[in-house]
C-alpha positions as CSV (number, residue, x, y, z in Angstrom):
1,M,23.6,1.2,-3.1
2,L,25.0,0.5,0.4
3,T,24.5,-2.8,2.2
4,P,22.2,-2.6,5.3
5,S,25.2,-2.5,7.7
6,A,27.0,0.2,5.7
7,A,23.8,2.2,5.4
8,Q,23.3,2.1,9.2
9,E,26.9,3.3,9.7
10,R,26.4,6.2,7.3
11,A,23.2,7.2,9.0
12,A,25.0,7.0,12.4
13,A,27.8,9.2,11.1
14,L,25.2,11.9,10.1
15,I,23.7,11.8,13.6
16,D,27.1,12.5,15.1
17,L,27.6,15.4,12.7
18,A,24.2,16.8,13.7
19,R,25.0,16.6,17.4
20,K,28.3,18.4,16.8
21,A,26.5,21.1,14.9
22,G,24.2,21.8,17.9
23,A,21.2,19.5,17.6
24,D,19.7,18.4,20.9
25,A,18.3,15.3,19.2
26,A,18.1,13.8,15.7
27,D,17.2,10.9,13.5
28,A,18.6,9.9,10.1
29,I,17.1,7.6,7.5
30,Y,19.0,6.0,4.6
31,S,16.9,4.7,1.7
32,G,18.6,3.0,-1.3
33,S,17.1,1.2,-4.2
34,S,18.1,-0.4,-7.5
35,S,15.9,-1.9,-10.1
36,E,16.1,-3.6,-13.5
37,G,13.2,-4.0,-15.8
38,V,12.4,-5.3,-19.3
39,Q,9.4,-4.1,-21.4
40,V,8.2,-5.8,-24.6
41,R,5.4,-5.0,-27.0
42,L,4.0,-7.2,-29.7
43,G,6.6,-9.8,-29.2
44,K,9.6,-7.4,-29.5
45,L,11.9,-5.9,-27.0
46,E,10.9,-2.3,-26.4
47,D,13.1,-1.1,-23.4
48,I,15.6,-2.2,-20.8
49,E,15.8,0.0,-17.8
50,R,18.2,0.0,-14.9
51,S,18.2,2.6,-12.1
52,E,19.9,3.1,-8.8
53,S,19.4,5.8,-6.2
54,E,20.2,6.5,-2.6
55,H,19.2,9.2,-0.2
56,L,20.0,10.3,3.4
57,D,17.3,12.3,5.3
58,L,18.1,14.1,8.5
59,R,15.6,15.4,11.1
60,V,17.0,17.5,13.9
61,F,15.5,19.1,17.0
62,V,16.7,22.2,18.9
63,G,14.4,22.3,21.9
64,R,10.9,21.9,20.5
65,R,11.9,23.4,17.1
66,S,12.7,20.9,14.3
67,A,13.7,20.8,10.6
68,S,14.2,18.1,8.0
69,I,16.6,18.0,5.1
70,G,18.0,15.4,2.8
71,S,20.7,14.7,0.2
72,S,21.7,12.2,-2.4
73,D,25.3,13.2,-2.0
74,L,26.6,11.0,0.8
75,S,30.2,12.3,0.9
76,D,31.7,13.5,4.2
77,D,31.7,17.1,3.1
78,A,28.1,17.1,1.9
79,L,26.8,15.5,5.1
80,R,28.7,17.9,7.3
81,E,27.1,20.8,5.4
82,L,23.8,19.1,5.5
83,A,23.9,18.8,9.3
84,G,24.9,22.4,9.8
85,R,22.1,23.6,7.6
86,A,19.5,21.5,9.3
87,V,20.4,22.9,12.7
88,D,20.3,26.4,11.3
89,M,16.8,25.7,9.9
90,A,15.6,24.3,13.1
91,R,16.7,27.3,15.1
92,A,14.6,29.5,12.8
93,A,11.5,27.2,12.9
94,P,8.5,27.7,15.2
95,E,8.1,25.7,18.3
96,D,5.9,22.6,18.3
97,Q,4.9,21.3,21.7
98,Y,4.3,17.8,20.3
99,A,7.6,17.5,18.3
100,G,10.3,15.0,19.3
101,L,11.7,11.6,18.9
102,A,9.9,8.5,20.1
103,P,10.0,7.8,23.9
104,D,13.3,6.1,24.5
105,D,11.8,3.6,26.9
106,L,9.7,2.2,24.1
107,L,12.5,1.8,21.5
108,H,13.0,-1.5,19.8
109,R,15.9,-3.1,21.8
110,A,15.7,-6.8,20.8
111,P,17.5,-8.3,17.7
112,L,15.5,-7.6,14.5
113,A,13.2,-10.3,13.3
114,D,14.3,-12.2,10.1
115,L,11.3,-11.7,7.8
116,D,12.8,-13.4,4.8
117,L,12.3,-10.3,2.7
118,E,15.4,-10.6,0.5
119,D,15.8,-13.1,-2.4
120,S,19.2,-14.1,-3.5
121,A,18.0,-14.8,-7.1
122,E,19.7,-12.5,-9.7
123,P,17.8,-12.9,-12.9
124,S,19.7,-11.8,-16.0
125,P,18.2,-9.4,-18.6
126,Q,17.6,-12.4,-20.7
127,D,15.6,-14.1,-17.9
128,L,13.5,-10.9,-17.5
129,L,13.0,-10.7,-21.3
130,A,11.8,-14.3,-21.4
131,R,9.3,-13.7,-18.6
132,A,7.9,-10.5,-20.2
133,L,7.5,-12.2,-23.6
134,A,5.8,-15.2,-22.1
135,A,3.3,-13.0,-20.2
136,E,2.5,-10.9,-23.3
137,D,2.3,-13.9,-25.6
138,A,-0.1,-15.7,-23.3
139,A,-2.3,-12.6,-23.2
140,R,-2.3,-12.0,-26.9
141,A,-3.2,-15.7,-27.5
142,I,-6.6,-15.2,-25.9
143,T,-9.3,-15.0,-28.6
144,G,-10.6,-11.4,-29.0
145,I,-7.3,-9.7,-28.1
146,T,-6.5,-7.2,-30.8
147,N,-3.5,-5.2,-29.5
148,S,-1.1,-4.9,-26.7
149,E,0.4,-2.2,-24.5
150,G,3.1,-4.7,-23.5
151,G,4.5,-7.1,-21.0
152,S,7.1,-6.5,-18.4
153,A,9.3,-8.2,-15.9
154,S,11.4,-6.6,-13.2
155,L,13.6,-7.0,-10.1
156,A,14.0,-4.3,-7.5
157,R,16.2,-4.2,-4.4
158,R,15.8,-1.8,-1.5
159,V,17.8,-1.0,1.7
160,M,16.4,1.0,4.6
161,A,18.3,2.1,7.7
162,L,17.2,4.3,10.7
163,V,19.4,5.7,13.4
164,T,18.3,7.9,16.3
165,S,20.4,10.0,18.6
166,H,18.8,8.3,21.7
167,G,19.8,4.8,21.0
168,F,18.0,3.1,18.1
169,A,19.9,1.7,15.1
170,G,18.5,-0.8,12.6
171,A,18.6,-1.7,8.9
172,Y,17.1,-4.2,6.6
173,G,16.9,-5.0,2.9
174,G,14.3,-6.5,0.6
175,T,13.6,-7.6,-2.9
176,S,10.6,-7.4,-5.2
177,H,10.0,-9.4,-8.4
178,G,7.2,-8.4,-10.7
179,I,5.5,-9.5,-13.9
180,S,2.7,-7.8,-15.8
181,A,0.8,-7.7,-19.1
182,V,-1.6,-5.1,-20.5
183,V,-3.7,-5.8,-23.6
184,I,-6.5,-4.4,-25.7
185,A,-9.6,-6.2,-27.1
186,G,-12.0,-4.9,-29.7
187,E,-11.7,-2.2,-32.4
188,G,-12.4,1.5,-32.6
189,D,-14.8,2.9,-30.1
190,A,-15.5,-0.6,-28.8
191,M,-12.0,-1.2,-27.5
192,Q,-11.4,-2.3,-23.9
193,R,-8.2,-2.5,-21.9
194,D,-7.2,-4.5,-18.8
195,F,-4.2,-6.0,-17.2
196,G,-2.7,-8.8,-15.1
197,W,0.2,-8.4,-12.6
198,R,1.8,-10.0,-9.7
199,T,4.6,-8.9,-7.3
200,A,6.4,-11.0,-4.7
201,R,9.4,-10.8,-2.5
202,H,10.8,-14.1,-3.8
203,L,10.7,-15.3,-7.4
204,A,9.5,-18.7,-6.2
205,D,6.3,-17.1,-5.0
206,L,5.3,-15.6,-8.4
207,P,2.8,-17.5,-10.6
208,P,4.1,-18.5,-14.1
209,P,4.2,-15.5,-16.5
210,E,1.8,-17.4,-18.7
211,A,-0.9,-17.4,-16.0
212,I,-0.5,-13.7,-15.5
213,G,-0.8,-13.1,-19.3
214,Q,-3.9,-15.3,-19.5
215,M,-5.4,-13.3,-16.6
216,A,-4.8,-10.1,-18.5
217,G,-6.3,-11.4,-21.7
218,N,-9.4,-13.0,-20.1
219,R,-10.2,-9.9,-18.1
220,T,-9.9,-7.7,-21.2
221,V,-12.1,-9.8,-23.4
222,A,-14.7,-10.1,-20.7
223,R,-15.1,-6.3,-20.7
224,L,-16.2,-6.1,-24.4
225,R,-19.5,-4.5,-25.3
226,P,-20.5,-3.2,-21.9
227,G,-24.1,-2.2,-21.1
228,R,-25.5,0.4,-18.8
229,L,-27.1,0.2,-15.4
230,K,-30.3,1.8,-14.3
231,S,-30.1,4.1,-11.4
232,G,-31.2,3.0,-8.0
233,P,-30.2,1.1,-4.8
234,M,-28.8,-2.4,-5.2
235,P,-26.3,-4.8,-3.7
236,V,-22.7,-4.2,-4.8
237,V,-20.0,-6.9,-4.8
238,F,-16.4,-5.7,-4.9
239,D,-13.7,-7.8,-6.6
240,P,-10.7,-8.4,-4.3
241,R,-8.5,-6.2,-6.5
242,V,-10.7,-3.1,-5.7
243,G,-12.2,-4.1,-2.4
244,G,-9.0,-3.3,-0.5
245,S,-9.6,0.4,-1.1
246,L,-12.5,0.2,1.4
247,V,-10.1,-1.0,4.1
248,G,-7.7,1.7,3.1
249,H,-10.4,4.4,3.7
250,L,-10.9,2.9,7.2
251,T,-7.2,3.0,8.2
252,G,-6.8,6.5,6.8
253,A,-9.6,7.7,9.1
254,M,-7.9,5.8,12.0
255,S,-4.8,8.0,11.8
256,G,-4.1,9.7,15.0
257,N,-3.1,12.8,13.1
258,A,-6.6,13.0,11.5
259,I,-8.2,12.4,14.9
260,A,-6.2,15.1,16.5
261,R,-7.2,17.5,13.8
262,R,-10.8,16.4,14.2
263,A,-10.8,15.6,10.5
264,S,-12.0,12.0,10.4
265,F,-15.4,10.3,9.9
266,L,-14.4,8.0,12.8
267,L,-14.2,10.8,15.3
268,D,-15.6,9.7,18.7
269,R,-16.0,6.1,17.5
270,D,-13.1,4.5,19.2
271,G,-14.4,1.1,20.3
272,A,-17.5,1.3,18.3
273,Q,-19.2,-1.6,16.6
274,L,-18.5,-0.6,13.0
275,F,-18.8,-4.0,11.3
276,K,-20.9,-7.1,11.8
277,P,-19.8,-9.4,14.7
278,G,-17.1,-11.8,13.6
279,I,-15.4,-9.4,11.2
280,A,-11.6,-8.9,11.7
281,I,-9.2,-6.5,10.0
282,V,-5.6,-7.3,10.8
283,D,-2.3,-5.5,10.4
284,D,0.7,-7.8,10.4
285,P,4.1,-6.1,9.7
286,L,6.0,-9.3,10.8
287,R,4.5,-11.6,8.1
288,P,7.4,-13.5,6.5
289,R,7.9,-12.4,2.9
290,G,5.1,-9.8,3.2
291,L,5.1,-7.1,0.6
292,S,5.1,-4.4,3.2
293,S,6.7,-6.3,6.1
294,R,9.2,-4.4,8.3
295,P,11.0,-5.3,11.6
296,F,10.6,-1.8,13.1
297,D,8.6,1.3,12.5
298,G,9.6,4.7,11.1
299,E,10.6,5.9,14.6
300,G,12.5,2.9,15.8
301,L,9.6,1.4,17.8
302,P,8.7,-2.3,17.8
303,V,6.0,-3.5,15.5
304,A,3.5,-6.3,16.1
305,R,0.5,-8.0,14.7
306,R,-2.7,-6.2,15.7
307,E,-6.4,-6.5,15.1
308,L,-7.5,-3.1,14.0
309,V,-11.1,-4.4,14.0
310,A,-11.9,-7.3,16.3
311,D,-15.3,-9.0,16.2
312,G,-16.5,-6.0,14.3
313,Q,-15.3,-3.4,16.8
314,L,-12.7,-0.7,16.3
315,T,-9.8,-1.2,18.6
316,G,-8.1,2.3,18.7
317,W,-6.1,4.7,16.6
318,L,-2.9,4.4,14.6
319,M,-0.4,6.8,16.2
320,D,3.1,8.1,15.7
321,S,4.8,9.8,18.7
322,A,3.6,13.3,17.8
323,A,-0.1,12.2,17.5
324,A,0.2,10.2,20.7
325,R,1.4,13.2,22.6
326,Q,-1.4,15.3,21.3
327,L,-4.0,12.6,22.1
328,G,-2.6,11.7,25.4
329,G,-1.8,8.1,24.4
330,A,1.1,5.9,23.4
331,P,2.6,5.5,19.9
332,T,1.4,2.2,18.3
333,G,4.3,1.3,16.1
334,H,2.7,2.5,12.9
335,A,5.0,5.4,12.1
336,V,6.1,5.4,8.4
337,R,8.7,7.7,6.8
338,G,8.9,9.0,3.3
339,A,11.6,11.2,1.7
340,G,12.2,13.9,4.3
341,G,9.8,15.4,6.8
342,S,8.1,14.1,9.9
343,P,6.7,10.6,10.2
344,G,3.1,9.8,9.2
345,V,1.2,6.6,10.0
346,G,0.6,3.5,7.9
347,T,-0.1,-0.2,8.0
348,S,1.7,-3.2,6.8
349,N,0.3,-6.4,5.2
350,L,-3.3,-5.3,6.1
351,H,-6.0,-7.9,5.5
352,L,-9.7,-8.4,6.0
353,A,-10.2,-11.9,7.4
354,A,-12.1,-14.3,5.2
355,G,-15.7,-15.1,5.7
356,T,-17.4,-18.5,5.4
357,M,-19.3,-18.3,2.1
358,T,-17.8,-18.7,-1.4
359,P,-18.2,-15.8,-3.7
360,A,-21.0,-17.7,-5.5
361,E,-22.9,-18.2,-2.2
362,L,-22.3,-14.6,-1.4
363,M,-24.1,-13.6,-4.6
364,A,-26.7,-16.4,-4.7
365,D,-29.7,-14.3,-3.5
366,I,-28.9,-11.2,-5.5
367,A,-31.7,-10.8,-8.1
368,D,-30.3,-7.6,-9.5
369,G,-26.9,-6.2,-8.5
370,V,-23.4,-5.3,-9.7
371,Y,-20.0,-6.8,-9.4
372,V,-17.4,-4.0,-9.4
373,T,-13.9,-4.8,-10.9
374,E,-12.7,-1.2,-11.4
375,L,-13.0,2.0,-9.4
376,I,-12.3,5.4,-10.9
377,G,-11.7,8.8,-9.3
378,H,-11.2,9.8,-5.7
379,G,-14.7,10.8,-4.5
380,V,-14.3,10.0,-0.8
381,N,-14.7,12.6,1.9
382,G,-12.5,11.6,4.8
383,V,-14.3,14.0,7.2
384,T,-17.9,12.9,6.6
385,G,-17.3,9.4,5.1
386,D,-19.4,10.2,2.0
387,Y,-18.4,7.8,-0.8
388,S,-19.0,8.3,-4.5
389,R,-16.8,6.7,-7.2
390,G,-17.0,5.9,-10.8
391,A,-17.0,2.2,-11.6
392,S,-17.2,-0.6,-14.1
393,G,-17.7,-4.3,-13.8
394,F,-20.5,-6.8,-14.5
395,R,-24.2,-7.2,-13.7
396,I,-25.4,-9.8,-11.3
397,V,-28.7,-11.3,-12.4
398,N,-30.4,-14.0,-10.3
399,G,-27.2,-14.8,-8.4
400,E,-25.0,-15.1,-11.5
401,I,-22.4,-12.9,-13.1
402,A,-23.9,-11.5,-16.3
403,G,-22.7,-9.1,-19.0
404,P,-20.2,-6.3,-18.5
405,V,-21.4,-2.8,-17.5
406,A,-19.6,0.6,-17.4
407,E,-20.0,4.3,-16.8
408,F,-21.8,4.2,-13.5
409,T,-21.2,5.6,-10.1
410,V,-21.4,3.8,-6.7
411,A,-22.4,6.0,-3.8
412,G,-23.0,5.6,-0.1
413,N,-21.5,6.5,3.3
414,L,-18.6,4.5,4.6
415,I,-20.1,4.1,8.1
416,D,-23.2,2.5,6.5
417,M,-21.1,0.5,4.1
418,F,-18.9,-1.0,6.9
419,A,-22.0,-2.0,8.8
420,A,-23.4,-3.8,5.8
421,L,-20.2,-5.4,4.7
422,T,-19.9,-9.2,4.3
423,P,-16.7,-10.9,3.2
424,A,-16.4,-14.1,1.2
425,N,-13.9,-16.9,1.8
426,D,-11.5,-16.3,-1.1
427,L,-8.8,-14.3,0.6
428,E,-5.5,-14.4,-1.3
429,W,-2.1,-12.8,-0.3
430,H,-0.4,-10.8,-3.1
431,R,-1.3,-7.2,-2.4
432,G,-0.4,-4.5,0.1
433,I,-4.0,-4.7,1.3
434,N,-5.5,-8.2,0.9
435,V,-9.3,-8.8,1.0
436,P,-11.7,-11.5,-0.2
437,T,-14.6,-10.7,-2.4
438,I,-16.8,-8.2,-0.5
439,R,-20.6,-7.7,-0.6
440,V,-22.2,-4.4,0.5
441,D,-25.9,-4.0,0.4
442,G,-27.9,-0.8,0.1
443,L,-25.5,1.3,-2.1
444,T,-26.9,3.7,-4.7
445,I,-26.0,3.2,-8.3
446,A,-26.1,6.2,-10.7
447,G,-26.3,5.0,-14.2
448,D,-28.8,5.8,-17.0
């Protein structure tokens, strides 16, 4: 895997080759990663994995025609062939009036922000093994745990570089440390499974592996002997580990591409009061040590903290350059790139701001409700906002968490759900989308 500076140089060399082959404009992205992980099960080493990969993706423009192509062979000869083939493909492609690089007057020109994304720690395989064993041992020590699917510990490194033919060049690296444990409680048909995990840029920001294991064990045992819910409307409280999906549905519908296709339940709602006053949803790509922080977007534009929802109101769409041209606006610095192809849009370190009530206070007046800890399936219609997902969790009886429940469905419409949403004050920062405990009244439960 190349260093960030070497990756940037390699991407720049590919741009030069594309211009010589006849491209009017081009951008190139290098992505490299290496990872090492240890898996244990029942106190014994089960697997040690190490992987390394790197890839260069090239997008070229010939007029309004474009093509994308990539290669994991970074030799001079392979890249020369890649550039020529990409230009030939673009000449044969249909025209797209919205295609093109980002506006050059909007490119990131300042020095890149230091977001402290890379940890110098280099744990040995023995270190990883000790963490994985500690997490699994702590989970198995919880009374009621009968089996294990294992514990793991890992370190991953990633380098990303982007170079465009009209003046942007940037690169950065990052690390990711992880620990997890997955265990089973009960026997036969009564078995239940759950997990605990944490990921952080820096090892110092991870909880002890024993705490992660205890989390896995306690969650699993708490799920034993679930009951069933009666069908009908009731308040639903979403645990933070699943509540982030509600915010994810919102940002997916805010995509400028979805708006341009008129395939979003937020169509014609720009500036609308979607949530209660006081609610804020914030995107912060410049958060130090953030799991999805980045100093520039996938087109070389600056990124910045932005309230996507301010005082309950929607503040506009998330647009890459193509969507901005189609909608008559300006790109918002939310372009993201995968392996090959054109940019999409995405967020970084998204969070729903904490409310004022504790989770206990949030639930105090619920006589009969449900606390959801797991969501199953993908029953969300991005065009209409209709929401229906399988779930499991716990009953709420007279304001208190009661016994576990399973095999029920939570249904509603996202517009109505957003309007009824109330956040608690227990926001934590260890996911890509971070939310506190969330209460939504008026949902329909389909159970017995």
